[in-house]
C-alpha positions as CSV (number, residue, x, y, z in Angstrom):
1,M,-91.6,-132.0,106.6
2,H,-93.1,-134.0,103.8
3,K,-96.2,-136.0,104.9
4,L,-95.7,-139.4,103.3
5,K,-99.0,-141.1,102.6
6,P,-98.3,-144.8,103.3
7,Y,-99.0,-147.2,100.4
8,R,-100.1,-144.5,98.0
9,N,-97.3,-144.6,95.4
10,E,-93.9,-146.0,94.5
11,T,-92.1,-142.7,94.5
12,D,-92.0,-141.0,97.9
13,V,-89.0,-141.3,100.1
14,I,-88.5,-139.4,103.4
15,R,-85.8,-139.3,106.0
16,I,-86.2,-139.2,109.7
17,G,-82.7,-138.7,111.0
18,D,-80.6,-141.3,109.2
19,L,-83.7,-143.6,108.7
20,E,-84.9,-143.7,105.2
21,V,-88.6,-144.6,104.6
22,E,-89.4,-145.7,101.1
23,N,-93.1,-145.8,100.1
24,R,-94.4,-148.7,98.0
25,L,-97.9,-149.8,97.1
26,D,-97.7,-152.9,99.2
27,R,-95.1,-152.0,101.9
28,L,-93.0,-149.3,103.6
29,L,-89.3,-150.1,103.5
30,L,-87.3,-148.6,106.4
31,T,-83.5,-148.7,106.2
32,G,-80.8,-146.9,108.1
33,D,-80.5,-145.8,111.7
34,L,-82.5,-143.5,114.0
35,V,-81.0,-142.3,117.2
36,L,-83.5,-140.8,119.6
37,T,-81.4,-138.7,122.0
38,K,-82.8,-137.3,125.2
39,D,-83.0,-133.8,124.0
40,K,-85.1,-131.5,121.8
41,I,-83.7,-133.0,118.6
42,G,-84.6,-136.5,119.9
43,L,-88.1,-135.4,120.8
44,A,-88.6,-133.9,117.3
45,L,-87.4,-137.1,115.6
46,A,-89.6,-139.3,117.9
47,Q,-92.6,-137.2,117.1
48,E,-92.0,-137.5,113.4
49,L,-91.6,-141.3,113.7
50,L,-94.8,-141.5,115.8
51,S,-96.7,-139.5,113.2
52,L,-95.5,-141.8,110.4
53,V,-96.5,-144.9,112.4
54,G,-99.9,-143.4,113.2
55,R,-100.6,-142.7,109.5
56,T,-99.4,-146.2,108.6
57,V,-101.7,-147.8,111.2
58,R,-104.7,-145.7,110.0
59,A,-104.0,-146.7,106.3
60,L,-103.8,-150.4,107.2
61,K,-107.1,-150.2,109.3
62,A,-108.8,-148.4,106.4
63,E,-108.2,-151.3,104.0
64,K,-111.4,-153.2,103.3
65,Q,-109.6,-156.4,102.1
66,L,-106.3,-156.5,104.0
67,P,-104.5,-159.7,103.1
68,D,-103.0,-162.1,105.7
69,S,-99.6,-161.5,104.1
70,V,-97.9,-159.9,101.1
71,E,-95.4,-161.9,99.0
72,I,-92.3,-159.9,98.5
73,I,-90.7,-160.7,95.2
74,P,-86.9,-160.1,95.1
75,A,-85.7,-157.4,92.6
76,I,-84.2,-158.7,89.4
77,T,-80.8,-157.2,88.5
78,V,-80.5,-156.4,84.8
79,K,-77.4,-155.6,82.7
80,N,-76.8,-151.9,82.3
81,P,-77.5,-151.2,78.6
82,F,-74.9,-148.4,78.6
83,D,-72.0,-150.6,79.6
């Protein structure tokens, strides 16, 4: 299991079940689904999610100048130069 370090880079992406977590410098982007079944697999997934949330909370609390909010600027679509 890769230990994503929240807000450290713009490259890390991990999966927890079918939930994809994309690391950014100013946010974590979670997309997909996560089904926590009442079995050992569900427990393992829940523990992985809990670990990620814990690391995220610690990273946010460690920020000296945490802003009230972050402006999320929509991505700009550009023409593919190979078309």
